[in-house]
Wavefront OBJ file of the C-alpha trace (Angstrom):
o trace
v 53.680 239.128 -73.373
v 54.102 241.761 -70.663
v 55.836 239.243 -68.401
v 58.451 238.426 -71.049
v 59.266 242.089 -71.660
v 59.653 242.825 -67.955
v 61.652 239.699 -67.057
v 65.343 240.118 -66.307
v 67.862 237.359 -65.697
v 70.423 237.126 -62.893
v 73.043 236.224 -65.511
v 74.063 239.575 -67.068
v 75.063 237.827 -70.325
v 71.497 236.621 -70.991
v 68.648 238.856 -72.166
v 65.605 238.581 -74.393
v 66.422 239.127 -78.071
v 64.674 241.676 -80.265
v 63.785 241.726 -83.960
v 67.030 243.622 -84.583
v 68.915 240.508 -83.439
v 67.433 238.273 -86.156
v 70.450 238.429 -88.544
v 72.826 237.491 -85.702
v 70.513 234.691 -84.513
v 70.292 233.320 -88.067
v 74.077 233.240 -88.433
v 74.541 231.733 -84.977
v 71.989 228.926 -85.445
v 73.233 228.067 -88.943
v 76.858 227.996 -87.777
v 76.048 225.895 -84.701
v 74.141 223.180 -86.585
v 75.486 223.234 -90.136
v 78.459 224.200 -92.225
v 82.194 223.742 -91.928
v 82.692 225.015 -88.380
v 79.804 222.940 -87.005
v 81.023 219.785 -88.766
v 83.932 219.687 -86.305
v 81.657 219.802 -83.235
v 79.342 217.362 -81.487
v 76.343 219.619 -82.221
v 76.604 219.216 -85.992
v 73.801 217.752 -88.062
v 76.052 217.606 -91.166
v 76.046 213.791 -91.240
v 72.225 213.762 -91.077
v 71.082 216.722 -93.204
v 72.742 218.237 -96.274
v 73.258 221.967 -96.685
v 74.445 224.925 -94.659
v 71.058 226.352 -93.693
v 69.096 225.441 -90.550
v 66.947 228.588 -90.562
v 66.527 231.925 -92.308
v 65.417 235.417 -91.323
v 61.821 234.855 -92.436
v 61.549 231.696 -90.293
v 62.970 233.568 -87.288
v 60.640 236.544 -87.804
v 57.679 234.160 -87.880
v 58.871 232.508 -84.655
v 59.299 235.887 -82.937
v 55.795 236.957 -83.997
v 54.130 233.906 -82.454
v 52.318 234.731 -79.220
v 54.330 233.458 -76.257
v 57.543 232.994 -78.270
v 60.846 234.622 -77.298
v 64.525 234.141 -78.020
v 67.045 234.385 -75.227
v 70.466 235.538 -76.341
v 73.853 235.114 -74.670
v 76.222 238.049 -75.248
v 79.915 237.694 -74.403
v 82.103 240.389 -72.840
v 82.860 241.812 -76.310
v 79.079 242.228 -76.921
v 78.993 239.414 -79.499
v 76.042 237.011 -79.524
v 77.486 233.532 -79.000
v 74.406 231.635 -77.818
v 70.630 231.638 -78.141
v 67.509 229.567 -77.548
v 63.873 229.874 -78.620
v 61.146 229.408 -76.005
v 57.468 229.038 -76.889
v 54.788 229.000 -74.221
v 51.952 226.520 -74.761
v 49.601 226.771 -71.781
v 51.627 225.554 -68.755
v 54.488 224.176 -70.840
v 57.443 225.754 -72.624
v 58.775 224.341 -75.885
v 62.562 224.752 -76.118
v 64.112 224.906 -79.580
v 67.183 226.077 -81.481
v 69.484 225.953 -78.448
v 72.678 227.109 -80.149
v 76.207 228.009 -79.123
v 78.803 229.291 -81.582
v 81.176 226.377 -82.372
v 84.290 228.160 -81.062
v 82.543 228.894 -77.760
v 81.180 225.411 -77.082
v 82.360 223.605 -73.981
v 82.403 226.754 -71.834
v 79.045 226.145 -70.123
v 77.064 228.597 -72.266
v 74.504 225.990 -73.338
v 74.033 224.994 -69.707
v 73.538 228.657 -68.723
v 70.956 229.133 -71.479
v 69.193 225.957 -70.339
v 69.104 227.255 -66.747
v 67.793 230.648 -67.924
v 65.112 228.844 -69.963
v 63.973 226.970 -66.868
v 63.970 230.181 -64.839
v 61.929 231.919 -67.532
v 59.443 229.025 -67.626
v 59.018 229.199 -63.843
v 58.534 232.974 -64.110
v 55.597 232.241 -66.431
v 54.339 229.599 -63.959
v 54.966 226.806 -66.443
v 55.421 223.314 -65.040
v 57.293 221.580 -67.866
v 59.876 222.259 -70.568
v 59.798 219.966 -73.572
v 61.697 219.658 -76.841
v 62.107 217.636 -80.025
v 65.517 216.046 -80.585
v 66.570 214.043 -83.641
v 66.561 210.496 -82.287
v 69.964 209.676 -83.845
v 71.718 212.490 -81.936
v 72.778 210.346 -78.983
v 75.436 212.764 -77.673
v 72.884 215.560 -77.532
v 70.258 213.310 -75.956
v 72.771 212.241 -73.311
v 73.614 215.907 -72.611
v 69.938 216.663 -71.972
v 69.603 213.533 -69.804
v 72.498 214.799 -67.653
v 70.565 218.062 -67.213
v 67.423 216.417 -65.892
v 65.438 215.884 -69.080
v 63.901 212.509 -69.876
v 62.572 210.783 -72.952
v 58.779 210.712 -72.949
v 58.553 207.718 -75.291
v 56.779 209.906 -77.842
v 58.231 210.332 -81.335
v 57.140 212.358 -84.333
v 58.229 212.396 -87.961
v 60.894 214.844 -89.098
v 59.399 216.103 -92.333
v 61.953 217.264 -94.875
v 61.322 220.811 -96.070
v 62.909 223.257 -98.483
v 64.317 225.383 -95.658
v 66.316 222.985 -93.500
v 67.978 220.772 -96.107
v 67.830 217.288 -97.618
v 67.823 214.424 -95.148
v 70.699 212.031 -95.734
v 68.837 209.215 -93.959
v 65.374 208.677 -92.461
v 64.930 210.908 -89.412
v 62.442 211.253 -86.588
v 62.205 213.363 -83.457
v 62.003 212.026 -79.957
v 60.264 214.198 -77.384
v 62.109 214.984 -74.164
v 60.843 216.913 -71.155
v 61.757 218.152 -67.728
v 59.234 218.689 -64.962
v 60.118 221.923 -63.169
v 60.278 222.166 -59.368
l 1 2 3 4 5 6 7 8 9 10 11 12 13 14 15 16 17 18 19 20 21 22 23 24 25 26 27 28 29 30 31 32 33 34 35 36 37 38 39 40 41 42 43 44 45 46 47 48 49 50 51 52 53 54 55 56 57 58 59 60 61 62 63 64 65 66 67 68 69 70 71 72 73 74 75 76 77 78 79 80 81 82 83 84 85 86 87 88 89 90 91 92 93 94 95 96 97 98 99 100 101 102 103 104 105 106 107 108 109 110 111 112 113 114 115 116 117 118 119 120 121 122 123 124 125 126 127 128 129 130 131 132 133 134 135 136 137 138 139 140 141 142 143 144 145 146 147 148 149 150 151 152 153 154 155 156 157 158 159 160 161 162 163 164 165 166 167 168 169 170 171 172 173 174 175 176 177 178 179 180 181 182
């Protein structure tokens, strides 16, 4: 944990989030994946999962409390959080989740910057791989990760419907993607 507290990023817009940032992270993630604004973007899950909620404050608090788990936040020039990502260290690997950019700020390279900062953070922790779960039907998102050096591992896992994230509108599964770090 000491490494994560001491780590700074060359990008001045990206820092490690604190518990005080949880309400802003919740709003950002929910707006990026669900709801009216997200429905107009390529990151939306609205055609796959019903509801406006992707996460809540309790879920985020639990993630922040996990050993080896941090959120990176992207703050714009007006000091507004417009991007975030959750990183969880598992031995020599980092799990990347909840990569989110506010719908009105998408397309400006913020997701790419957060992805680069995630890789830098993983290297700082001497991790060799970043991996993630992506809904297998999200081809645009999968292609975006492929363009950034990630690859499908061939592994899939069920996407279990829960009370938090909404009713699935069709059968869903995750595919696992990874990137081996230099």
